[in-house]
C-alpha positions as CSV (number, residue, x, y, z in Angstrom):
1,X,19.4,7.8,-25.5
2,X,21.8,4.7,-24.5
3,X,25.6,5.1,-24.7
4,X,28.6,3.6,-23.1
5,X,30.1,6.3,-20.6
6,X,32.9,5.8,-18.4
7,X,33.1,2.1,-19.3
8,X,29.5,1.6,-18.0
9,X,26.5,1.4,-20.1
10,X,23.9,4.1,-19.3
11,X,20.5,5.2,-20.5
12,X,20.1,8.7,-20.5
13,X,16.7,10.3,-20.3
14,X,14.7,14.0,-19.4
15,X,12.7,13.8,-16.3
16,X,9.5,16.0,-15.8
17,X,11.1,18.9,-14.9
18,X,13.6,18.7,-17.9
19,X,16.8,17.8,-16.2
20,X,18.7,15.0,-17.7
21,X,19.0,11.9,-15.8
22,X,21.2,8.6,-16.1
23,X,21.0,5.2,-15.0
24,X,22.8,1.8,-15.4
25,X,21.2,0.3,-18.6
26,X,21.3,-3.0,-16.9
27,X,18.2,-1.6,-14.7
28,X,16.3,-0.9,-17.8
29,X,15.2,-3.1,-20.8
30,X,16.8,-1.5,-23.4
31,X,20.1,-4.5,-23.2
32,X,18.8,-8.0,-24.2
33,X,18.3,-9.9,-21.0
34,X,21.0,-12.2,-19.9
35,X,20.8,-15.7,-21.1
36,X,20.5,-17.2,-17.5
37,X,17.5,-14.6,-16.7
38,X,15.6,-15.9,-19.5
39,X,16.2,-19.8,-18.9
40,X,15.9,-19.3,-15.4
41,X,12.6,-17.5,-16.0
42,X,12.3,-16.0,-12.7
43,X,13.0,-19.0,-10.4
44,X,16.4,-18.0,-9.2
45,X,17.2,-14.5,-7.7
46,X,20.8,-15.3,-8.1
47,X,23.1,-15.9,-11.0
48,X,25.7,-18.8,-10.7
49,X,28.6,-16.4,-11.1
50,X,27.4,-14.3,-8.1
51,X,27.2,-17.4,-5.8
52,X,30.4,-18.5,-6.9
53,X,31.8,-15.0,-5.9
54,X,29.9,-15.3,-2.6
55,X,31.2,-18.5,-1.7
56,X,34.8,-17.4,-2.6
57,X,34.1,-14.6,0.0
58,X,32.6,-16.6,2.7
59,X,35.6,-18.9,2.2
60,X,38.1,-16.0,2.6
61,X,36.4,-15.2,5.9
62,X,36.9,-18.3,7.3
63,X,40.4,-18.6,6.4
64,X,42.2,-15.5,5.9
65,X,45.6,-17.1,5.2
66,X,44.0,-18.3,1.7
67,X,46.1,-16.8,-1.1
68,X,42.9,-16.2,-2.9
69,X,41.3,-14.2,-0.3
70,X,40.5,-10.6,-1.4
71,X,42.9,-7.9,0.1
72,X,39.8,-6.0,1.6
73,X,38.1,-8.9,3.3
């Protein structure tokens, strides 16, 4: 079963003991793959948006006075 619960897309299933389990839908093939994943055809381990966010966090570590630096760095 697939549904949105608490703002997250989840897949629900029963394990071999009959217990209901859940996983993020992104971990399964229930959802359509992201366009980037299709276009990159496995040639890239990271999405561009993730790399941009990583760069922003590294920059914030190097310059904690940056007004765009996250509070939790």
